[in-house]
N, C-alpha and C positions, 0 to 999 in steps of 0.2 A: 578467398575475398574480401575485402572490405565491410560488410557488415557482418561476415562470422565472424569476423576476428575481432572485433569491436562486441559484438554480441555475447562473446565466449567471455568476454572479460564483465561485461556488469552483469552478468549473473553470478561470474563466482568473486570479485574484489571491488571492483567498479561499480559500487552503488549508486553511486551520481552520475552514470551514467545512463541507469537503465530506461529514465523517461526517454529519454533521447533515441535508445535506442528502438524502442516499443513505436515512438513516432516515425522515425523510418521505417521499423518493417513491414508498416502499411502500403510504402511505394515501393519496396525493395526488387518487387516480379518488375516491377516497370518503371524503373526511376524516371525522375523530368531532372533539366536541369537545374534547379532548384534544388531535390534531393539531391541529388551527386555532390553539390556546393555545402551544402546541408552535410552529409557525411562527412567531405575533406574535413569541415572545422568541426566535428566530433572527433577525428583522429589529429587535428591539429593540439585541440585542449590534451587530450592524453596524454599529446608527446612532452606538453608545456606542464604536465603533473605528473611526471614518472615517480616523483617522491607521495604521492599518494598509497596510505596504505589504510588498511581499515585499526582501527584503535580504539582507546573507551578508560578511562580508571580506573585502576587498580581497585578490585572490589572481591571482596569474599563472600563465601553462597552462591545461594545460584539465583539471582533477582531476574529475573525476565519481564519483559514490559514489551507491549506488542497495540501497535495504533494502525490505524486504516480512514483512509479518506479516500472522494470519489471527487470528480467535477458531473459536469451534468452536461451531456453533449458540446463537449470542448471544441470539436472539431467543423463543430456545423460552419461556421463561418466559412471555413476554409471547403467546406465542400467533399471532405475526405468521407466522411461519417457524421452517422447521426448519434452513435453508440457512445456511453459515458467510457470513463477509464476508473478501474480501480488499481489501488495503491495500497501498499500494506509495509510495515517493517518489525521485524523480532529483533531487540536487543537482549542479549546476556551478560549480566552486569554490566551494562551501559557497552556493550560493542558488538554492532549490528553483525548478525549471524545466517539472517534470513527476509528475503525485500520482496517484493515482484514489483509488475507495472502489466495491466492488462486492456483491453477492448471488453466491458462488458458485455454476453453474449447477446443482447437484445437491447431496443434501447426502451432507458427511462422515459415513464410519463410526465416527472416532477425532480427534483431532487430530491425531495427526501424518499422517491425510490433509488433513485441512483445512489444515495447515502448508505440506505440499506442492500441492495446488493453488495457494496464494498464492504460493507459490514460482514454481510452472509460469506463472501468470497478469503474473509480477513481472520473470521473465526474458524471457517474450516484449514486453512493452514495454519492455524495457531492451536487448534487442537491436535494437528499430527504432527507439529512439531514437537509438545508436549507430551505427547507417544512414546515419539524417539528418544526423547529424554530420560522417560522414565525408563524405557527398555534397553538403556546403556547405562543405568544404574545411577544416574543421576538423584538426590530426593527432590522432588517434585510431586513427593504421596500420589497413594496409588490409583486416585480419580482425581488427577488436575482441575481446577476449573480457569478454562480461558479467561484471562481478566484482558478485555480488547478496549481503547481509548482511542475517541470519536472526538469530534469537533462539532456532530451533527445533533442536532437535543433531537427531530424527530426520530434519526435510528436506534436513541436512543428511551425513547419515547415506546416504540413498536417492538424493541426487544422485550421493555418490562409489562408492554399491555397495558401501557395507563390511560392509551387513548381509546374509550372502546365504539365511539365513533368516526375512527379513523377513513377521509376517503381512500384511503388505499385499499382495502378490503373488497372493492372491484375491481385492482389489479394486483395482488398478491394472494394466493389461496393461505388463509391462517392455518388449513388444515394440513397443510405440506410439512414434512418432516422436518427439513432446513428450517420451518419456525416454531415448532413442537423445542429442537435444539438448541435455538437461539432463545428462547423464553423459557430454558428449566435453568433457575437458578445454582444446580450445583454441578453446571456443567460452564454455562455462561455467566460473566460480570460485566457488564456495559459501562463504561467513564465517559461522561465525558467533559472534556477538555478546549482551552479556545484554539479557534482556528489559527492564533500568531505561535502558540507554542506544537502546533502537530506536525512533526516530521515528516511524514507519509506524504505531506506538499510535493513535495519534491518528485513522486512517482507517476504525479495525475496532472499535473498542469505546467506551463511554460509565465515563468517568472522571472523579472531582471535578475542581473546578475548576483546585485546585491544581497536581495532577498536570498537565493538560491545562495551564496557562499555561506550565510550567516546561519542559513538551515543546517548544514554540511559542516561549520563548526561546530555547533550545538550539539550534534550526531556524535561528531568526533570527541568532544569532548565531556560528554556525556551529562549536559545540559540541559534534561526533558520534564517535560510535564511538571 
């Protein structure tokens, strides 16, 4: 099928298609005329960018950079869903090696909650990636620390437990295992970056072609953070 073809590319080599494939996946079971038109446009984009390839700058060592992002109910206006989207990107020596765009398990009560859920999912994927690196013989340390970049000050504050009276206490169980993991400084470090330099934006929201192409060029050129 058309969707099956582009989804394979989005998972393996075309990270620039990940968000589009995610959106199309929500209507593929019962596609509308608009969805079919969007799918054909996605295929047309791929046909016009056959020279696209995963790349980055040459680098020595094992430099790993991870980032995450979320929209908050980005599809509410379209009536598709009230759930937010989590996006993540991992670069090894500035080369994209792992990425994803997926709908969150439940509706977030606020932008802060959506960003925290995105951070949770990205950290889980990031730690798994680090374990795989370690098991394959890469020098990442016996117990590597997952350094995650986010443009959300609330997510960083939550991870560092710096806001004792946060209203999220009634939304998120702070005794949950994933919260304890997120707040373990020996396992996770959260770094705040500016929104305009967060490459994971391309996995969470619709944006102008100008901004989209800019972020993709920055990812390809290793100009990040």
